[in-house]
C-alpha positions in Angstrom: 0.0 0.0 0.0 1.5 3.4 -1.0 0.1 5.0 2.1 0.0 4.4 5.9 -2.0 6.0 8.6 -0.1 7.7 11.5 -2.1 7.4 14.7 0.6 8.9 16.9 0.6 12.3 15.0 -2.9 13.5 15.4 -5.5 12.2 17.9 -8.5 14.4 16.8 -7.6 14.4 13.1 -6.4 11.8 10.7 -2.8 11.7 9.6 -1.1 9.7 6.9 2.1 9.3 5.0 1.9 8.8 1.2 4.8 7.7 -1.0 5.6 6.8 -4.6 8.5 6.3 -6.9 7.4 9.4 -8.8 5.8 12.6 -7.7 2.7 11.7 -9.7 2.4 8.3 -7.9 2.8 9.9 -4.5 0.0 12.5 -5.4 -2.3 9.6 -6.4 -1.5 7.7 -3.2 -2.3 10.8 -1.2 -5.6 11.2 -3.0 -6.5 7.6 -2.2 -5.4 8.0 1.4 -7.6 11.1 1.8 -10.6 9.3 0.3 -9.9 6.2 2.3 -10.2 8.2 5.5 -13.8 8.8 4.5 -14.7 5.5 2.8 -13.6 2.2 4.2 -13.4 0.4 0.9 -12.3 2.4 -2.1 -13.4 -0.4 -4.4 -17.0 0.5 -3.7 -16.6 3.8 -5.5 -17.9 3.1 -9.1 -16.6 4.9 -12.2 -20.0 6.5 -13.0 -18.9 10.2 -13.3 -15.7 11.9 -14.4 -14.2 15.2 -13.5 -11.1 17.0 -14.8 -9.2 18.8 -12.1 -6.7 21.6 -12.7 -4.7 23.3 -10.0 -1.6 25.4 -9.9 0.8 26.6 -7.3 4.3 28.1 -7.0 5.3 25.3 -4.6 5.0 21.6 -5.0 3.7 21.0 -1.5 0.9 23.5 -2.0 0.1 21.8 -5.3 -0.7 18.6 -3.4 -2.6 20.7 -0.8 -4.8 22.3 -3.5 -5.5 18.9 -5.2 -6.6 17.3 -1.9 -8.8 20.3 -1.2 -10.5 19.9 -4.6 -11.4 16.3 -3.7 -13.0 17.6 -0.5 -14.8 20.4 -2.4 -16.4 17.9 -4.8 -17.5 15.7 -1.8 -19.0 18.7 -0.1 -20.5 20.7 -3.1 -21.6 17.9 -5.4 -21.7 14.9 -3.0 -19.1 13.1 -5.3 -16.6 10.6 -4.1 -13.7 10.9 -6.5 -10.6 8.8 -7.1 -7.8 10.3 -9.2 -6.8 7.8 -11.9 -4.3 9.9 -13.9 -2.5 13.1 -13.4 0.4 15.1 -14.8 2.5 17.8 -13.3 4.3 20.3 -15.5 6.2 23.6 -14.8 5.2 26.8 -16.5 7.4 29.8 -15.6 7.5 29.9 -11.8 4.3 27.8 -11.3 3.6 24.0 -11.1 0.5 23.0 -13.1 -1.4 19.8 -12.3 -4.0 18.3 -14.6 -5.9 15.3 -13.2 -8.6 12.9 -14.3 -10.8 11.6 -11.6 -13.7 9.2 -11.6 -16.3 8.3 -9.0 -19.9 8.4 -8.0 -22.4 10.2 -5.8 -22.0 9.5 -2.1 -24.4 6.7 -1.1 -24.8 6.0 2.6 -26.2 2.5 1.8 -23.4 1.5 -0.6 -20.3 3.1 0.8 -18.8 2.2 4.1 -18.6 5.8 5.4 -16.0 6.2 8.2 -15.6 9.9 9.0 -16.2 13.2 7.1 -13.0 15.0 6.1 -13.6 18.8 6.4 -10.2 20.1 5.2 -6.5 19.5 4.8 -4.4 21.2 7.5 -1.0 22.8 7.1 0.1 21.4 10.5 3.1 19.2 9.8 2.2 19.1 6.1 5.3 18.1 4.1 6.3 16.9 0.6 9.8 15.8 0.0 12.0 13.8 -2.3 13.8 10.9 -0.6 16.3 8.4 -1.9 13.4 6.0 -2.4 11.2 8.5 -4.3 8.7 11.0 -3.0 6.9 11.2 0.3 4.2 13.4 1.8 2.9 13.7 5.3 -0.7 15.0 5.6 -3.1 15.7 8.4 -6.8 16.1 7.6 -9.4 17.7 9.8 -12.3 15.4 10.6 
């Protein structure tokens, strides 16, 4: 599993570490970890609807922050549970540009094993770094 939950970091929130060989793999793992905080079994999220997500930032860590916030936005505004299936990150001048394809379906309390509601990503101990093994992020979400 490209992510693990960190119980010792946050007691009232949920914390996880996401990793990947590439920056894109780590971003997708962080998206799955965020969704898995809310839904016990990610495989129950069908591919019924698609969304294209585009975010930009001048810092790579804030790019991840913005992407995770978008997933939470869709859950709150449209009641959509989305999984990112593909994404690309490019650099344009001083900004990082992320384009992602996400698929999912409307939240269904009878179908989805709902665990807790994620309200937001916090900046507390938020970190993205390149390691000798690849890329790693530490994220705490407010529940």
